[in-house]
C-alpha positions in Angstrom: 122.1 125.8 120.1 120.6 128.8 120.6 119.2 130.9 124.1 115.9 132.1 124.9 115.1 135.1 126.6 114.9 132.4 130.4 118.1 131.3 129.4 117.3 128.3 128.8 119.4 126.5 125.7 117.7 125.0 122.6 118.8 122.5 121.0 117.8 122.3 117.1 115.0 119.6 116.7 117.1 116.4 114.7 115.0 115.5 111.9 114.9 112.2 110.5 116.2 111.7 106.9 115.3 109.2 104.4 118.8 107.1 105.7 117.7 106.9 108.9 113.9 105.4 108.0 115.4 103.3 105.6 117.5 101.5 108.1 114.6 101.2 110.5 112.9 99.6 107.7 115.8 97.4 106.9 116.1 96.3 110.8 112.8 95.6 111.3 113.1 93.6 108.2 115.9 91.8 109.7 114.2 91.2 113.0 110.9 89.8 111.2 113.0 87.2 109.3 114.8 86.2 112.6 111.6 86.5 114.6 109.7 83.6 112.2 112.4 81.5 111.5 113.1 81.4 115.7 108.6 80.7 115.8 108.9 78.2 112.7 112.4 76.3 114.3 110.1 76.3 117.7 107.6 74.4 115.7 110.0 72.0 114.3 108.5 73.3 111.1 110.3 70.4 108.4 107.9 67.2 108.9 106.8 68.2 105.6 107.7 69.5 102.0 104.9 72.2 101.9 106.3 72.7 106.0 109.6 73.9 103.8 108.3 76.3 102.2 108.3 79.0 104.4 112.0 78.1 105.0 112.4 78.8 101.4 110.7 82.2 101.7 112.9 83.1 104.5 116.0 82.7 102.2 114.7 84.4 99.7 114.0 87.4 102.3 117.3 87.2 103.1 118.5 87.3 99.9 116.5 90.5 99.1 117.8 92.1 102.1 121.3 91.6 101.9 120.6 92.8 98.1 119.2 96.3 99.3 121.4 96.5 102.4 124.1 96.1 99.9 123.4 98.6 96.9 120.4 100.4 95.7 120.9 100.4 92.2 118.1 99.6 89.8 118.5 96.2 89.1 119.4 94.9 92.8 115.8 96.7 93.3 114.1 95.2 90.8 115.2 91.5 92.1 114.8 92.6 95.9 110.7 93.6 94.7 110.6 90.4 92.8 112.5 88.2 95.4 110.0 90.0 97.8 106.6 89.4 95.6 107.4 85.9 96.1 107.4 85.4 99.5 103.8 87.6 99.7 102.7 84.5 97.8 103.7 81.7 99.6 102.3 83.6 102.8 99.1 83.8 100.9 99.6 80.4 100.5 100.6 79.1 104.1 97.4 80.8 105.3 95.4 79.1 103.1 97.2 75.8 103.9 97.0 76.9 107.4 93.2 77.4 106.8 92.6 74.1 105.5 94.0 71.8 108.4 92.1 73.6 110.6 88.9 73.0 108.4 89.4 69.9 107.8 90.6 68.6 111.9 86.7 69.9 112.1 85.4 66.6 111.4 86.4 65.6 114.6 83.9 67.6 116.3 80.7 65.6 115.9 78.9 68.8 115.2 80.4 70.0 112.5 78.1 68.8 109.9 75.6 70.7 111.3 77.8 73.5 111.4 77.2 76.3 108.2 79.8 76.1 105.8 80.5 80.1 106.7 80.8 79.2 110.0 82.8 76.2 110.0 85.4 78.5 107.3 85.4 81.4 110.2 85.9 78.7 112.7 89.1 77.5 110.6 90.2 80.4 109.8 90.0 81.6 114.4 91.9 78.3 114.8 88.7 77.7 116.8 88.9 74.1 115.0 92.6 72.9 114.6 95.9 73.5 115.8 97.6 75.5 113.1 97.7 78.9 113.2 96.5 81.2 110.0 98.1 84.3 110.6 101.8 82.5 111.5 102.1 83.0 107.6 101.6 86.9 108.4 104.5 86.9 109.6 106.3 86.8 106.4 104.0 88.3 104.2 104.8 91.6 107.1 108.3 91.4 106.5 108.3 90.8 103.0 106.2 94.3 103.1 108.9 96.3 105.0 111.2 95.2 102.5 108.9 96.3 100.0 108.9 99.3 101.6 112.4 99.9 101.9 112.9 99.7 98.1 110.9 102.9 98.5 113.4 104.6 100.2 116.5 103.9 97.2 117.9 106.4 95.2 116.3 107.5 91.9 
């Protein structure tokens, strides 16, 4: 601590180190995993085999999180990155499935066939038609990307 000419004591500025950033990213990843799991449970998202895919993706994310949280050897980082990539692919598939389901629900609207195809797909993407939230699988992608960022902070 230093004193200024006015007698006010100043504390030195704290620096955020790589470890702090890494712990923050790990915490955000864990929060994202728990949030996605809660949302899937609230929606009872286990009725079909396809609905089990995000649960499997969450298991992969947890495995990758444990690998990174308990060590940062090059092998662990590589495995965690591959697991995160698999979750990103599962997330993209989830967005596709949700949009496709919404598009199929549009057939129940008598005016649906009169809409241009791009408008139909836009309505499916924006959930103007159907009940499947297209951006919900994005929670998985967000957690996977946070985990990938965490691996960038690993020791070289």
